[in-house]
Every structure is written in structure tokens, then in C-alpha cells.
SEKOLLO-224224 format. One record per residue: x, y, z of N, C-alpha, C in turn. Coordinates in steps of 0.05 Angstrom, whole numbers, padded with zeros to 5 digits, always signed. Each point is the difference from the previous one (the first is absolute). Last residue first. Example, Ala and Ser with C-alpha at 12.3 -4.5 7.8 and 13.67 -1.06 7.14 Angstrom:
// SEKOLLO-224224
+00257-00045+00142+00016+00024+00001-00015+00022+00014 +00006-00115-00001-00018+00024+00000+00018+00024+00000 
// end
This chain:
// SEKOLLO-224224
+00048+00405+00270+00025+00003+00014-00001-00012+00028 -00056+00025-00096+00003-00024+00016+00028+00001+00013 -00076+00056-00066+00022+00005+00018+00001-00024+00019 -00042+00019-00106-00002-00010+00027+00025+00008+00016 -00062+00033-00095+00025-00005+00013-00004-00009+00029 -00068+00029-00065+00009-00027-00006+00027-00006+00013 -00062+00083-00011-00004-00016+00024+00009-00029-00004 +00009+00079-00061-00022-00019-00005-00004-00021+00023 +00065+00071+00006-00022+00013-00014-00023-00019-00005 +00064-00018+00084+00003+00004-00028-00025+00011-00013 -00019-00049+00086+00027+00009-00005+00004+00002-00031 -00083-00010+00083+00007+00001-00028+00028+00012-00004 -00039-00059+00088+00002+00026-00012+00008-00002-00030 -00023-00065+00078-00007-00003-00028+00000+00027-00015 +00055-00048+00093-00022+00017-00010-00005-00005-00029 +00061-00030+00098-00011-00008-00026-00022+00019-00008 +00090-00014+00075-00021+00017-00011-00010-00012-00026 +00055-00037+00092-00004-00003-00029-00024+00016-00008 +00070+00015+00089-00025-00010-00011+00002-00004-00030 +00069+00039+00060-00017-00014+00019-00025-00013-00012 +00068+00053-00047+00015-00020+00014-00018-00017+00019 -00013+00078-00066-00015-00025+00000+00014-00022+00015 +00036+00089-00011-00028+00005+00008-00017-00025+00001 +00092+00003-00033-00002-00001+00029-00029+00004+00010 +00010-00041-00097+00013+00022+00013-00005-00002+00030 -00013-00073-00064-00007+00024-00016+00015+00024+00011 +00000-00090+00039+00021+00005-00020-00006+00025-00016 -00063-00034+00066+00024+00012+00012+00023+00006-00020 -00093-00007-00047+00009-00013+00025+00024+00014+00011 -00087+00013-00076+00024+00011+00012+00006-00013+00026 -00064+00000-00096+00007-00017+00023+00027+00010+00010 -00084+00026-00077+00021+00010+00017+00004-00019+00023 -00063-00021-00065+00017+00017-00017+00023+00012+00016 -00050-00099+00018-00003+00029+00005+00019+00016-00018 -00004-00097-00006-00028+00008+00004-00004+00030+00003 +00084-00051-00007-00015-00011-00022-00029+00009+00001 +00064+00021+00068+00008+00014-00024-00015-00011-00025 -00011-00041+00085-00014+00025-00001+00007+00016-00025 +00046-00081+00019-00028-00005-00009-00016+00026-00002 +00088+00005+00034+00001-00007-00028-00028-00005-00011 +00007+00013+00092+00007+00025-00014+00000-00004-00030 -00009-00074+00056-00025+00014-00003+00004+00028-00013 +00076-00054+00015-00018-00014-00019-00026+00015-00003 +00066+00030+00062+00009+00004-00027-00020-00012-00020 -00015-00014+00092-00005+00028-00008+00009+00005-00028 +00018-00086+00035-00029+00005-00002-00006+00028-00009 +00088-00023+00022-00007-00011-00026-00030+00004-00005 +00032+00026+00084+00012+00017-00020-00008-00010-00028 -00025-00053+00075-00016+00025-00003+00011+00019-00021 +00050-00078+00015-00025-00006-00012-00018+00024-00001 +00103+00021-00001-00018-00016+00018-00025-00006-00015 +00083+00062-00012+00001-00027-00011-00015-00019+00018 -00019+00110-00014+00014-00020+00015-00001-00027-00013 -00044+00083-00030+00028-00002-00007+00016-00020+00015 -00088+00035+00046+00006+00005-00028+00031-00003-00005 -00045-00005+00088+00006-00024-00014+00008+00004-00030 -00024+00072+00067+00020-00018+00012+00009-00023-00019 -00067+00065-00028+00024+00015+00009+00022-00019+00011 -00085-00036-00025+00014+00010-00024+00026+00014+00009 -00047-00080+00056+00003+00029-00001+00015+00009-00025 -00059-00087+00044+00020+00006-00021-00001+00031-00003 -00029-00059+00091-00007+00017-00023+00023+00003-00019 -00043-00073+00084+00021+00017-00010-00010+00017-00023 -00057-00065+00043+00006+00022+00017+00022+00019-00010 -00049-00079-00040+00015-00010+00024+00011+00023+00017 -00048+00015-00083-00018-00013+00019+00015-00009+00025 +00035+00086-00056-00004-00028-00005-00016-00013+00022 +00015+00105-00047-00002-00016+00025-00007-00029-00007 +00049+00082-00055-00019-00021-00004+00000-00018+00025 +00030+00111-00032+00006-00026+00012-00024-00020-00005 +00007+00089-00041+00024+00000+00016+00007-00027+00012 -00056+00054-00087+00000-00024+00017+00026-00002+00015 -00067+00077-00057+00026-00008+00009-00002-00023+00020 -00063+00046-00088+00002-00009+00028+00029-00008+00006 -00074+00051-00080+00027-00007+00010-00003-00010+00028 -00069+00045-00054+00012-00019-00019+00028-00008+00009 -00066+00070+00032-00007-00027+00009+00012-00022-00017 +00014+00097-00004-00021-00010-00018-00009-00028+00008 +00072+00047+00044-00022+00020+00000-00023-00008-00019 +00080-00050+00003-00014-00004+00025-00024+00019+00002 +00060+00009-00071-00019-00021-00005-00015-00007+00026 +00040+00099-00007+00009-00027+00002-00022-00020-00008 +00010+00102-00039-00013-00015+00022+00010-00029-00001 +00064+00077-00040-00025-00014-00005-00010-00015+00025 +00062+00088+00014+00000-00023-00018-00027-00013-00002 +00047+00055+00087-00012+00005-00026+00003-00025-00017 +00029+00001+00091-00020+00022+00001-00012+00007-00027 +00033-00103+00027+00012+00027-00006-00022+00021+00001 +00002-00102+00011-00006+00018+00022+00011+00028-00004 -00001-00072-00066+00025+00003+00016-00004+00018+00024 -00078+00011-00066+00022-00020-00003+00024+00008+00017 -00091+00040+00035+00014+00000-00025+00021-00022+00000 -00095-00006+00055+00025+00014+00001+00013+00000-00028 -00083-00050+00060+00000+00023-00018+00026+00016+00004 -00027-00105+00012+00013+00021+00015+00003+00024-00019 -00036-00112+00003-00007+00028-00007+00013+00020+00019 +00032-00087+00023-00008+00002-00029-00005+00028-00007 +00031-00033+00088-00029+00002-00004-00009+00000-00030 +00090-00054+00033-00010+00027+00005-00029+00001-00006 +00043-00095+00030-00001+00020-00022-00006+00028+00011 +00019-00110+00025+00007+00026+00011+00002+00020-00022 -00055-00096+00012+00016+00016-00018+00005+00027+00013 -00027-00106+00036-00004+00028+00002+00020+00015-00019 -00005-00096+00005-00025+00006+00013-00007+00030+00002 +00062-00081-00060-00002+00028+00009-00027+00004+00012 +00053-00097-00003-00019+00017-00014+00000+00028+00013 +00079-00082-00015-00019+00011+00019-00019+00018-00016 +00083-00040-00032-00014-00022+00013-00020+00009+00021 +00060+00049-00066+00003+00003+00029-00013-00023+00016 -00001+00004-00097+00027+00008+00007+00005+00001+00030 -00087-00024-00039+00020-00016-00013+00028+00006+00010 -00076+00048+00033-00003-00028+00006+00023-00016-00011 -00003+00091-00022+00006-00004+00029-00002-00029+00008 -00024+00024-00088+00029+00002+00004+00007-00004+00029 -00092+00006-00024+00012-00026-00008+00030+00000+00004 -00043+00082+00018-00008-00021+00019+00010-00027-00008 +00017+00074-00060+00012+00004+00027-00006-00023+00019 -00037+00000-00092+00029+00001+00001+00011-00001+00029 -00096-00002-00024+00013-00017-00020+00030-00001+00002 -00056+00054+00060-00011-00027-00001+00016-00019-00018 +00024+00093+00006+00003-00013+00026-00009-00029-00001 -00011+00053-00077+00029-00004+00006+00003-00015+00026 -00087+00026-00023+00009-00021-00018+00030-00006+00005 -00038+00072+00046-00011-00026+00011+00010-00023-00018 +00019+00088-00029+00016-00007+00024-00009-00027+00011 -00049+00035-00072+00027-00008-00009+00018-00008+00024 -00085+00035+00019-00003-00025-00014+00027-00011-00009 -00004+00086+00038-00004-00020+00021-00003-00028-00013 +00004+00075-00057+00026-00006+00012-00002-00022+00021 -00079+00030-00041+00017-00013-00019+00027-00008+00011 -00062+00050+00054-00010-00027-00006+00019-00015-00018 +00041+00076+00062-00019-00001-00022-00008-00029-00005 +00029+00023+00099+00012-00002-00027-00022+00003-00021 +00026-00002+00115-00018+00011-00020+00014+00002-00027 +00007-00051+00101+00015+00004-00024-00019+00009-00022 +00004-00009+00114-00016+00007-00024+00019+00005-00023 +00043-00062+00069-00018+00022+00005-00016+00005-00026 +00063-00073+00009+00000+00009+00027-00019+00023+00006 -00014-00084-00070+00015+00025-00001-00002+00012+00028 -00009-00110-00027-00011+00026+00007+00019+00023-00005 -00024-00106-00034+00022+00018+00005-00011+00028+00004 -00036-00112-00002-00006+00029+00000+00025+00016+00008 -00017-00099-00007+00018+00013-00019-00004+00031-00001 -00054-00061+00052+00027-00003+00010+00020+00014-00018 -00093+00034-00021+00005-00022+00019+00029+00000+00010 -00009+00052-00090-00021-00007+00019+00010-00022+00020 +00042+00087-00073-00004-00028+00007-00022-00004+00021 +00042+00093+00004+00002-00016-00025-00003-00029+00009 -00032+00102+00046+00016-00024+00000+00000-00013-00027 -00032+00091+00017+00002-00011+00027+00018-00024+00002 -00021+00094-00064+00009-00028-00001+00005-00010+00028 -00062+00079-00047+00016-00005+00024+00007-00029+00000 -00022+00067-00088-00008-00022+00017+00018+00000+00025 -00035+00072-00087+00018-00009+00021-00011-00025+00014 -00014+00060-00091-00011-00026+00010+00018-00011+00022 +00021+00086-00034-00028-00002-00009-00014-00025+00011 +00083+00060+00041-00005-00026-00012-00030-00001-00007 +00085+00081+00024-00026-00012+00001-00002-00027-00013 +00057+00105+00007+00001-00029+00005-00028-00011-00002 +00050+00095-00041-00022-00014+00012+00005-00030+00002 +00052+00075-00042+00008-00008+00027-00022-00016+00014 -00012+00042-00085+00019-00022-00004+00011-00011+00027 -00058+00079-00010-00014-00026+00003+00019-00024-00004 +00045+00093+00034-00019-00008-00021-00012-00028+00005 +00033+00059+00085+00011-00009-00025-00022-00008-00020 -00011+00026+00093+00006+00024-00016+00011-00007-00028 -00022-00065+00069-00024+00012-00010+00005+00025-00017 +00059-00089+00017+00002+00028+00006-00024+00014-00013 +00000-00094+00002+00025+00005+00015+00003+00029+00008 -00093-00057-00013+00018+00019-00014+00024+00006+00016 -00087-00079-00014+00017+00017+00017+00016+00018-00017 -00083-00087+00005+00015+00021-00014+00015+00017+00020 -00065-00099-00019+00015+00017+00018+00015+00021-00017 -00094-00070-00008+00024+00013-00012+00014+00018+00020 -00057-00078+00044-00005+00022-00018+00025+00012-00011 +00004-00103+00024-00009+00024+00015-00005+00023-00020 +00012-00116+00010+00000+00023-00018-00011+00024+00015 +00051-00088+00041-00025+00015+00000+00004+00023-00020 +00045-00107+00021+00003+00029-00004-00027+00013+00001 +00060-00098-00003-00020+00012+00017+00004+00030-00001 +00029-00079-00077+00007+00020+00020-00025+00008+00016 +00008-00059-00082+00018-00010+00021+00007+00020+00021 -00034+00040-00092-00001-00028+00007+00019-00007+00023 -00055+00092-00031+00027-00010+00005-00002-00029+00010 -00062+00089-00044+00001-00029+00004+00029-00008+00003 -00070+00094+00006+00027-00011-00002+00000-00030+00006 -00078+00075-00038+00007-00021+00020+00028-00011-00007 -00032+00102-00021-00001-00027-00012+00010-00020+00020 -00020+00091+00026+00000+00003-00029-00002-00027-00015 -00046+00019+00097+00026-00006-00010+00000+00002-00031 -00057+00029+00095-00002+00000-00029+00028-00003-00011 -00013-00011+00093-00028+00002-00008-00003-00001-00030 +00075-00027+00072-00002+00003-00028-00028+00001-00010 +00027-00001+00095+00026+00002-00014-00003+00006-00029 -00071-00015+00068+00012+00026+00001+00025+00003-00015 -00027-00097+00026-00018+00022+00001+00015+00026+00003 +00051-00078-00048-00013+00003+00026-00016+00026+00000 +00021-00060-00090+00010+00021+00017-00015+00002+00026 +00009-00094-00053-00015+00025-00002+00012+00021+00019 +00062-00076-00044-00019+00002+00022-00015+00027-00003 +00035-00042-00091+00010+00009+00026-00020-00002+00022 +00016-00062-00094-00018+00020+00013+00012+00008+00027 +00066-00029-00079-00020-00013+00018-00016+00021+00014 +00086-00017-00083-00020+00015+00014-00019-00018+00016 +00107+00012-00050-00022-00017+00005-00020+00016+00017 +00079+00033-00074-00012+00001+00026-00023-00019+00003 +00093-00008-00065-00028+00010+00002-00011-00001+00028 +00105+00015-00011-00019-00020-00008-00028+00010+00002 +00103+00056-00008-00019-00016+00013-00018-00019-00014 +00101+00047-00034-00021+00005+00019-00022-00022+00001 +00116+00015-00021-00026-00004-00012-00022+00000+00020 +00094+00057+00009-00013-00026+00005-00027-00003-00013 +00093+00077+00025-00019-00015-00016-00018-00020+00013 +00060+00099+00027+00004-00025-00014-00026-00014-00006 +00030+00103+00027-00022-00017-00009+00009-00026-00013 +00034+00084+00078+00003-00013-00026-00023-00018-00006 +00011+00052+00082+00013+00017-00020+00001-00012-00027 -00081-00022+00071+00029+00002+00002+00012+00017-00023 -00098-00005+00057+00012+00003-00026+00030+00002+00003 -00065-00004+00074-00011-00019-00020+00011+00005-00028 +00016+00007+00117+00003+00015-00025-00006-00019-00023 -00040-00030+00095+00023+00013-00012-00003+00015-00025 -00040-00029+00102-00008-00005-00027+00015+00018-00018 +00036-00034+00094-00011+00024-00013-00007-00006-00028 +00001-00070+00087+00016+00011-00022-00014+00024-00011 +00000-00080+00088-00009+00025-00012+00018+00007-00024 -00026-00099+00037+00021+00019+00001-00009+00025-00014 -00066-00073+00050+00020+00001-00019+00019+00023+00003 -00084-00053+00013+00022+00006+00005+00022+00015-00002 -00101-00016-00761-00013-00021+00014-00029+00002+00005 +00099+00030-00033-00028+00006+00000-00014-00022+00016 +00099+00029+00023-00015-00017-00017-00029+00007+00000 +00078+00073+00016-00017-00019+00014-00012-00019-00021 +00096+00050-00017-00029+00003+00000-00015-00022+00014 +00100+00031+00030-00012-00014-00023-00030+00003+00002 +00098+00054+00036-00027-00010+00005-00012-00013-00024 +00107+00001+00018-00022+00017-00010-00027-00012+00007 +00088-00017+00063-00012-00008-00025-00023+00018-00008 +00090+00027+00058-00029-00006+00004-00013-00008-00027 
// end
């Protein structure tokens, strides 16, 4: 396993939202600057007083009130989950190019912005170029999920518990078929090549990217997050 390298400065099918930390830490250089645009106003009763307005370019979303949770009320505050600036991400793009999420996807503002950039700049163009079709639906988990890493009874809070992670299981195409991570990963097909290319692109934007090659817990999806690895948060996990 190669040594980890420092960061550059700078429909569908059901699946179980997965484990978010493998056994090893390989590499990859990281992301690009975030673009911004005014969001839609929150709906009545959702966000009466917000800490700071969230701006995400090219997405349909709603900013909601801060969320919080605790895995075990008898444990210390380090088991606390929550998002200070949460958003509910509805779709990416507009008009004929609109790509929807299948349900409520709750994420932190900063993570949602990074996710949208990856989808708009890497995933959607790759589908057009490599598959000759456009993505219309993203098969994902809910994003925010108050739990510990690896679904274990002890240990650190997962990045899902901070709204800084999401799992993607499939990509629905306009002509009706879907690219499935579980079925198509590692195959010598156009869908297989598409998945490999977007996985590689994710490793240039997120600090953790785990696909089916990471371990059996990720055989059905690609996990991405922006967790801190190492004392100075400059190490990346790309598997």
C-alpha cells in the first residue's frame, strides 16, 4: 500500500449507507475553489433564524435550522452529532439538465457545495462523454446520519453525523437504465469506466473516497467525505 501524501494547499436500487473508514490510508491531491450563488429562501417554519446564509451555485436547495443529535445520551459531548449550517439538497442543474436526489439529502453547507461542484464539473460531463447520456437521478443515502464510524458501538462520530459525507449507489440515466456501483464497478464496460473516472475525480476534491476496492462494506456504493486525517488534516484516503 503506498504511503499517504499531503494535501495540496489550496428508482432505484436500495443500499445500506455504509461504513466510512477503511483499514489503510492511500493518497491523492485535493479540491478546487467553491463557487457561490444566492440560494432559494427557506420555506415557512423551516428557518426562522439562521447563523449565516449558505450560497451554493447551480443547485436547488433549502437552508434549514441547525440540527443536532447525540448517539448515546449517557456518553460525553464528543458523541454529539449536528450541523451548524445544514441544507436540504433537492437537485443539481436546471431545466433539461436537472438532476434530482431521490429523497431529503441533508448536508452541511460547505460539504454540499463541494459535492455539487464534483457533480456539475466531473460526474455529469463524464456521463455525457463516456455514456452518451445524461444523469437524471442520483441514488444516494440521506447524508446526515447520527452514528459512529463504521456503525460500531464505540469510537469517533462518523462524518455522516456532521453532515460531511454521502454515499452514492447508482446513477439513473435519461433513457431509463442505471449505472450501478455494485453491478458495474470493475467491469470492462462503459459504465465501469465511468465509475472509475468519477472515483478518481472525487479523490481530487474530497479527503476520503471509498469504493468497492476499499473493502466489502463499500461493495454497493462510493463514499465521499471531508473528514480530517492525520494531526494536521493533510492526509487523504482514496480507495
